[in-house]
SEGU-111062 format. One record per residue: x negated, y negated, z of N, C-alpha, C, O, CB in turn. Coordinates in steps of 0.05 Angstrom, whole numbers, plus 32768, in hexadecimal, padded with zeros to 4 digits. Glycine has a CB too. Layout:
BEGIN
XYZXYZXYZXYZXYZ
...
This chain:
BEGIN
80A48236818A8093821F8182807A821E8194807C821F81AC80A382048185
8062821C81888049821B81978047820181A6805381ED819F803182208185
8035820181BB803181E881CA802581D281B8802B81BB81BC801E81EE81E2
801381DA81A5800681C78194801A81B98182801A81A081807FF181D48183
802C81C98175804081BD8163805481AC8173805D81988169804F81D38153
805A81B5818B806D81A6819C8061818B81A3806E817681A3807481B681B5
8047818B81AA8039817381B18038815F819A803C8147819D801D817881BB
8033816A818280328159816A804E814D816480508136815C802981698151
8063815C8169807E815281658084813C8178809181288171809281698168
807B813F8191807F812A81A580708110819D807B80FA819F8075813381C1
805781138193804880FC818B805580EE8174805580D58173802B81048184
805F80FD8161806C80F18149808580E28151808980CB8147807481078135
809580ED816380AE80DF816B80A780C7817C80B580B3817C80C080F2817B
809080C9818B808880B3819C8081809A818C808780838195807180BB81AE
8075809E8175806C80878165807D8083814C80758074813A804F808B815C
80948090814B80A6808D813380AF8070812F80B38067811980BE809F8136
80B28062814680BB8046814480A68035813680AC8021812980C1803B8160
808C803B813A8076802C812D80778031810F8074801F80FF805B80348139
807A804A8106807C805180EA8094804380DD8093803980C7807D806F80E6
80AA804380EC80C2803680E280BE801880E080C8800C80CC80DA803C80F4
80B1800C80F380AB7FEF80F3809A7FE880DA80A07FD480CD809D7FE6810D
80867FF880D580747FF280BE80847FF480A480807FE48091805D800680BE
8095800980A280A5800C808A80B87FF4808680BB7FEA806F80B58026808B
80C57FEC809B80D87FD5809980C97FBB809280D27FAB808280E77FD180B4
80B17FB8809E80A07FA0809780997FA0807A809A7F8B806D80877FA080A9
80917FB78070808B7FBA805380A37FB4804280A17FA7802D80807FD6804D
80BA7FBE804A80D37FBA803B80DB7F9D803B80E47F93802680EA7FCB8048
80D87F8F805180DD7F72805280CB7F64803F80D37F50803280DA7F68806F
80B17F6D803D809F7F61802A80A87F64800D80A67F517FFE80837F6D802D
80B37F7B800780BD7F807FEC80D47F6C7FE680D67F617FD080C77F9D7FE8
80E67F697FFA80FD7F577FF680F37F3A7FF280FE7F2C7FE181107F59800F
80E07F32800280D57F177FFF80C87F137FE480CB7EFE7FD780C07F118015
80BA7F287FDA80AE7F277FBF80C37F237FAA80BF7F137F97809E7F407FB9
80DA7F317FAC80EF7F2D7F9980FC7F127F9B81037F067F8781057F437F9D
80FE7F077FB481097EEC7FB880F77ED77FAB81017EC47F9F810C7EE67FD6
80DD7EDB7FAD80CA7EC87FA080CE7EC77F8280CD7EB17F7680AD7ED07FA7
80D37EDE7F7680D97EDF7F5980F17ECE7F5380F17EBF7F4080DC7EFC7F4F
81067ED27F62811F7EC47F5D811D7EA67F63812D7E967F5881367ECF7F6E
810A7E9E7F7381077E827F7A80F57E737F6680F47E5A7F6780FB7E7F7F96
80E97E817F5480D87E757F3F80EA7E677F2B80FF7E717F2480C57E897F31
80E07E507F2180F07E427F0C80EA7E4E7EF180D97E5F7EEE80E97E237F0C
80F97E457EDD80F77E517EC280DB7E4E7EB680D17E607EAA810C7E447EB0
80CF7E367EBA80B47E327EAE809F7E447EBB808E7E4F7EAD80AC7E147EB2
80A17E477ED5808E7E597EE280907E767ED9807C7E837ED480927E587F01
80A97E7F7ED580AE7E9A7ECC80A47E9D7EAF80987EB27EA880CB7EA17ECD
80A87E897E9E80A07E8B7E8280817E8B7E8080767E997E7080AB7E747E72
80747E7A7E9080577E7A7E90804B7E957E9880397E9F7E8C804C7E647EA3
80577EA07EAD804D7EBA7EB780537ED07EA380437EE27E9E805A7EC17ED2
806A7ECF7E9680727EE37E8380607EE17E6A805B7EF57E5C808F7EE07E7B
80577EC87E6380457EC57E4D802B7ED47E5180227EE27E3F803F7EA67E48
80207ED27E6980077EE17E6F800C7EFF7E6F7FFB7F0F7E687FFC7ED87E8A
80247F067E78802C7F237E78802D7F2E7E5C80247F447E5680477F267E87
80397F1E7E4A803A7F267E2E801E7F297E2180197F3B7E12804B7F137E1D
800D7F167E297FF17F187E1F7FE47F327E287FD67F3F7E197FE07F007E2A
7FE97F397E417FDE7F527E4C7FEA7F6A7E3D7FDC7F7D7E377FE47F557E6A
80047F6A7E3880117F7F7E2980047F827E0D80017F997E04802F7F7A7E26
7FFE7F6C7E017FF17F6D7DE77FD67F7B7DE87FCF7F8A7DD67FEE7F517DDC
7FC77F757DFD7FAD7F827E007FB07FA07E057FA07FB17DFD7F9D7F757E17
7FC67FA77E147FCB7FC47E197FD07FD27DFF7FC67FE87DFA7FE37FC77E2C
7FE17FC67DEE7FE87FD27DD47FCF7FD57DC37FCB7FEA7DB57FFD7FC27DC6
7FBD7FC17DC47FA57FC27DB47F8F7FD47DC07F7B7FDA7DB37F9A7FA67DB1
7F947FDC7DD97F807FED7DE67F697FDD7DF27F557FE97DFA7F7580027DD3
7F6C7FC37DF27F567FB27DFC7F5A7FAC7E1A7F5B7F957E227F557F987DED
7F5C7FC17E2A7F5E7FBE7E477F457FC87E547F347FD47E477F777FCD7E52
7F437FC37E6D7F2B7FCA7E7C7F267FE87E7B7F397FF87E7B7F2E7FC17E9A
7F0D7FF07E7A7F05800C7E797F0E801B7E937F0F800F7EA87EE7800F7E76
7F1680357E8F7F2080447EA67F0D80457EBD7F1580437ED47F28805F7E9D
7EF4804A7EB77EE0804C7ECD7EDE80327EDD7EDC80337EF57EC580537EC1
7EDD801C7ECF7EDB80027EDD7EF57FFC7EEC7EF47FF17F037ED67FEB7EC9
7F0C80047EE17F2580007EEE7F2780117F087F3180087F1C7F3D80077EDC
7F1C802A7F067F1C803B7F1E7F0B802F7F347F12802F7F4B7F1280577F16
7EF380267F2C7EE1801A7F3F7EEE80027F4D7EED80007F667EC780117F32
7EFB7FF17F3E7F087FD97F497F1F7FE17F5B7F227FD67F717F127FC77F33
7F307FF47F527F477FFC7F617F40800A7F7B7F4A80037F907F59800F7F50
7F2D801D7F797F26802C7F917F1A801B7FA77F22801C7FBE7F1380427F8A
7F07800A7F9F7EFA7FF97FB37F0C7FE37FBE7F087FD97FD47EE07FED7FA8
7F1F7FDB7FAD7F337FC77FB77F447FD37FCE7F477FC87FE37F467FBE7FA0
7F4F7FEB7FC97F5F7FF87FDD7F4E80027FF57F578000800C7F6F80107FD1
7F36800C7FEF7F24801480057F1E7FFE80177F1D800180307F0A80207FF9
7F1A7FE6800C7F137FCE801C7F2A7FC980307F247FC480487F0F7FB6800B
7F437FC980277F597FC380387F5E7FD9804D7F657FD480647F727FBE8028
7F5B7FF280447F5E800980577F498007806E7F50800B80857F5B80248048
7F30800080677F1B7FFE807B7F207FE5808D7F197FE680A47F007FFC806E
7F2A7FD080817F307FB880917F467FBF80A67F447FB780BD7F3A7FA1807F
7F5B7FCD809E7F707FD680B17F647FE980C57F6B7FE780DD7F877FE380A2
7F527FFA80BD7F44800D80CF7F357FFD80E57F38800480FD7F30801F80BF
7F277FE980DD7F177FD980F07F2A7FC981027F257FC6811A7F047FC780E2
7F3F7FBE80F77F527FAE81077F607FBF811C7F697FB481307F677FA180F5
7F617FD981177F6D7FEB812B7F5E7FEB81467F6A7FF1815B7F6F80078121
7F457FE481457F347FE3815E7F377FC8816C7F2D7FC581827F177FE88157
7F467FB681607F4A7F9B816C7F677F9781727F787F9981607F3F7F858159
7F6D7F91818B7F897F8C81937F947F7481847FAC7F74817C7F8B7F8781B1
7F847F5F81807F8D7F4781727F907F4B81547F997F3981467F7B7F308178
7F877F63814A7F897F68812E7FA47F7281257FA97F74810D7F747F7C8126
7FB57F7881387FD07F8381317FE07F71811F7FEB7F7A810B7FE07F89814A
7FE17F5681257FF07F4481137FE57F4380F77FF37F4080E37FF17F28811E
7FCA7F4680F47FBD7F4680DA7FC67F5F80CA7FCA7F5D80B27F9E7F4480DC
7FC87F7580D87FD17F8E80CB7FED7F8A80C07FF37F9280AA7FCF7FA680DE
7FFE7F7E80D1801A7F7880C8801A7F6780AF802A7F6C809C80297F6A80DF
80087F5380AE80077F4280967FFE7F51807E800A7F4D80687FF37F2B809B
7FEB7F6480817FE27F74806A7FF97F84805F7FFD7F8580477FCB7F878073
80087F928070801E7FA2806880347F91805B803F7F998046802A7FB2807F
803A7F7B8067804E7F68805C80467F5E804180577F5D802E80537F51806F
802D7F56803D80237F4C802480237F61800E80287F5C7FF780077F408027
801E7F7A8016801F7F908003803B7F937FF8803F7F987FE080167FAB8010
804F7F91800A806B7F92800180727F7B7FEF80807F7F7FDB807D7F91801A
80687F637FF5806E7F4B7FE480627F4F7FC880707F497FB480627F327FF1
804A7F597FC6803D7F5D7FAC804E7F717F9B80537F6C7F8380207F687FAF
80567F877FA780657F9B7F9880817F907F91808B7F937F7B80687FB57FA8
808E7F837FA480A87F787F9F80A87F637F8A80BA7F617F7980B37F6C7FB9
80937F527F8A80917F3D7F75808B7F497F5A80987F417F46807B7F297F7D
80797F5D7F5980727F697F3F808A7F767F3280907F727F1B805B7F7D7F43
80977F887F4180AE7F967F3780C57F827F3180D27F847F1C80B87FAC7F4A
80C97F707F4380DF7F5C7F4080DC7F4B7F2880EF7F457F1A80E17F4B7F59
80C37F437F2280BE7F327F0B80C37F417EF180CF7F367EDE80A27F267F0C
80B97F5A7EF080BD7F6A7ED780DB7F6F7ED280E47F6C7EBB80AE7F847EDA
80E97F757EE781067F7A7EE481157F617EDD81277F617ECC81127F877EFD
810D7F4B7EE9811A7F317EE581167F277EC881297F1C7EBC810F7F1C7EF8
80FF7F2C7EBC80F97F237EA281007F367E8C81067F2E7E7580DC7F1C7EA0
81007F507E9281027F647E7D81197F787E82811E7F8A7E7180E97F737E7A
81277F757E98813E7F877E9D81357FA47EA181227FA97EAF81527F857E87
81447FB67E94813E7FD27E9781237FDA7E8B81167FEC7E9581537FE37E8A
811A7FCB7E7780FF7FD07E6C80EA7FC97E8180D67FD77E8480FB7FBF7E52
80EF7FB47E9080DD7FAC7EA680DC7FC17EBC80C77FC77EC680E57F927EB1
80F37FCC7EC280F47FE27ED680E57FFA7ECD80D780077EDC81127FE97EDC
80E880017EB380DA80177EA880BC80137EA880AC80257EAD80E3801D7E8B
80B47FFA7EA280987FF37EA2808C7FF57EBE80767FFE7EC280937FD77E96
809B7FEB7ED280927FEC7EED809080097EF7807D80107F0580A67FDD7F00
80A3801A7EEE80A180367EF6808980447EEA807E80567EF680BB80457EED
8081803B7ED2806A80477EC4804F803D7ECE803C804C7ECF806D80437EA6
804E80237ED5803480177EDB802F80127EF8801880127F0180327FFD7ECC
8044800D7F08804180067F248047801D7F36803980227F4A80537FEF7F2B
805B802D7F30806580427F42805180597F46804E80617F5D807F804C7F38
804480647F318035807C7F358020807B7F4C8020808C7F5D802680847F1C
800E80677F4B7FFA80657F608005805C7F7B7FFA80647F907FE480527F57
801A804D7F7A802680437F93803580587FA2803B80557FBA8038802C7F8E
803C806E7F95804880857FA3803480907FB8803C809D7FCB8050809B7F90
801A808C7FB3800580947FC67FFB807C7FD77FF6807F7FEF7FEE80A17FB8
7FF880657FCA7FEC804E7FD87FFE80437FEE7FF5803D80047FE780387FC3
801880417FE8802B80367FFC802B804780168027803C802C804780347FF1
802F80618014802D8071802D8012806F803B8011806F80538033808E8027
7FFD806D802B7FE2806B80377FE0805180487FD58051805E7FCC806B8021
7FEA803B803D7FE98021804B7FFB802280647FF38018807A7FF2800A8039
8012802E806280258030807880198041808F801B803A80A68040803B806F
800D8058808780018069809B7FE9805C80A87FE5805D80C07FF98084808F
7FD9804E80977FC1804080A27FC9802A80B67FBD802880CB7FB18033808A
7FDD801A80AF7FE7800680C17FF2801180DA7FEE800680F07FFB7FF480B3
8001802780D8800E803380F07FF8803F81027FFA803B811A8021804980E7
7FE5804D80F77FD0805981077FBF804381157FB78047812C7FBE806A80F5
7FB9802D81077FAA801881137FB9800B812A7FAE8005813F7FA4800280FE
7FD3800881277FE47FFD813C7FE5801081547FE48007816B80007FF78132
7FE7802A814F7FE7803E81647FCD803E81747FCD803F818D7FEC805A8159
7FB7803C81657F9D803C81737F9A802281847F908023819A7F86803D815F
7FA4800C817A7FA37FF381897FB37FF681A37FAB7FEC81B87FAE7FDB8178
7FCA800381A17FDA800881B97FCB801981CD7FCD801581E67FF5801581B2
7FBC802D81C37FAC803E81D57F97802D81E37F91803181FA7F9F805581C4
7F8B801B81D47F76800A81E07F827FF781F57F757FF182097F687FF981CA
7F9A7FEE81F07FA77FDD82047FAC7FED821E7FA77FE382347FC27FD281FA
7FB58006821B7FBA801782327F9F801E82417F9F802282597FC780318229
7F89801E82327F6F8025823E7F68801082537F59801782667F5A80268228
7F717FF882507F6B7FE382637F757FEA827F7F6B7FE182937F767FC9825A
7F8B7FFA827F7F97800282987F968020829C7FA6802C82AB7FB47FF88299
7F82802D828F7F82804A828E7F74805782A57F64804B82B37F7680538274
7F7B807082A97F6C808182BC7F57809182AC7F55808E82947F80809582CB
7F4780A082BA7F3280B082AD7F3F80C4829A7F3380CA82857F2180BE82C1
7F5680CF82A07F6480E2828F7F6B80D582747F6980E3825F7F7D80EC829C
7F7280BC82757F7A80AF825C7F6380AA82497F6680A882317F8980958262
7F4A80A882557F3380A482447F2F80BC82317F2780B9821A7F1A80A18255
7F3680D4823B7F3480EC822A7F4980EB82147F4380F281FD7F388106823B
7F6180E1821A7F7680DE82067F6E80CA81F17F7580CD81D97F9080D68214
7F6080B481F97F5780A081E67F4380AB81D37F4380A481BC7F4C808881F5
7F3180BC81DD7F1D80C981CC7F2A80DA81B77F2280DB81A07F0980DA81DD
7F3F80E981BF7F4E80F981AD7F5C80E881987F5D80EF81807F62810B81BC
7F6880D281A17F7680C0818E7F6280B4817A7F6980B181627F8380A9819E
7F4A80AE81837F3580A381707F2E80B8815B7F2A80B181447F1D809A8180
7F2B80D181647F2480E781517F3980EA813C7F3380ED81257F1F81018160
7F5380EA81457F6980EC81327F6980D4811F7F7080D681087F8480EE8141
7F6380BC812A7F6380A3811A7F4F80A681037F56809F80EC7F5B808B812C
7F3780AE81097F2280B180F57F2A80C680E07F2580C380C87F0780B78102
7F3580DC80EA7F3D80F280D87F5380E980C57F5180EE80AD7F47810A80E8
7F6780DB80CF7F7D80D180BE7F7280BE80A97F7A80BF80927F9380C480CF
7F6080AB80B17F568098809E7F4480A580897F43809C80727F46808280AD
7F3680BA80907F2780C9807C7F3980D480677F3480D3804F7F1680E0808A
7F5080DF80707F6480EA805E7F7080D3804D7F7680D880357F7A80F8806D
7F7480BC80587F8080A580497F6D809C80347F768094801E7F86808E805C
7F53809D80397F3F809580247F4180A8800D7F3E80A07FF57F2380958030
7F4580C280127F4880D67FFD7F6280D07FED7F6280D27FD57F4980F28009
7F7780C97FFB7F9080C27FEE7F8D80AA7FDC7F9680AA7FC57FA680BD8003
7F7F80957FE67F7A807D7FD77F6980837FBE7F6D80787FA97F6C80687FE8
7F5680957FC27F45809E7FAB7F5780AA7F957F5480A47F7E7F3080B37FB4
7F6980BC7F9D7F7C80C87F8A7F8E80B37F7D7F9380B47F657F8C80DD7F97
7F9880A07F8D7FA9808B7F827F9A807A7F6E7FA580717F5A7FB480797F99
7F8080747F737F7080647F607F6B80737F467F6A80677F317F56805D7F6D
7F69808E7F487F66809E7F2F7F80809B7F1F7F7E80987F067F6180BB7F36
7F97809D7F2C7FB0809A7F1E7FB2807E7F117FBA807B7EFA7FC8809F7F31
7FAB806A7F217FAD804E7F187F9B80497F007FA180397EEF7FA7803B7F2E
7F8580577EFF7F7080527EEA7F7480637ED17F6F80597EBB7F5580577EF5
7F7E807C7ED47F7F808E7EBD7F9B80967EB57F9F809D7E9E7F6F80A77EC4
7FAE80947EC77FCA809C7EC17FDB80837EBA7FE880827EA57FD680AB7ED8
7FDB80707ECC7FED80587EC97FE880497EAF7FFB80427EA27FE980467EE0
7FCE80447EA77FCA80367E8D7FD680457E767FE080397E637FAC80317E89
7FD480607E777FDF80707E617FFD806E7E608009806A7E4B7FD6808D7E64
800A80727E77802880707E78803180547E72804680517E65803280797E94
802280407E7B802A80247E758028801F7E57803980127E4B801880117E84
8013802A7E4A801180267E2D802880337E1E803280287E0A7FF680327E23
8030804A7E27804780587E1A806080477E1C806F80447E09804C80737E28
8065803B7E34807D802B7E38807B80117E28808F80097E1B808180247E56
806380047E2780607FEB7E1880647FF07DFA80717FE17DEC80447FDF7E1E
805980067DF1805D800E7DD4807A80127DCE8084800A7DB9804D80277DCD
8089801E7DE180A580237DDD80B580097DDD80C880057DCE80B080357DF3
80AD7FF67DF080BC7FDC7DF280B67FCB7DD980C97FBF7DCE80B37FCD7E0B
809D7FCA7DD180957FB87DBB80997FC67DA080947FBA7D8B80787FAF7DBE
């Protein structure tokens, strides 16, 4: 094993607890999202399901937002949050805000999937798999990595307050890795937005046509 690969292995194991924490935080958010669905009363569920049916009708008719506009909205939505997490990584007090972002992402997904399954059973699960899952296979890891990297950089900045001159060099290296990883995450988000704009609407229409 080379010194470089060994060093990377050490760094990965050193921060594995942070990656695990982010994943658990996201998982708790999903659970809370599902709990919110179960806590809704019958009228609230029916009102929300009514709007959902209206949307399904537009999907069947093909009267949904154009792919180009959907891509623009999706990409810049996720880019905005990725860049916000990026900036918060430079602020020690931004760590709790990053936690909130990851937690809320989990709630949104948990609520969306939970509501579809609660109202439509296996058809809802199939619809969630077709419309929500494809892009989130890329988006969720991107958010988790972004949050973890931001937290790691914040920890480096905390250590800098008590650092020696040697640690300043290590901080510069950490910053370079930080920027490199986020550049890769933007590319991942770009790909996820393409899927969300051009693949998910097509698969969702197939499932809606099958259900209706």
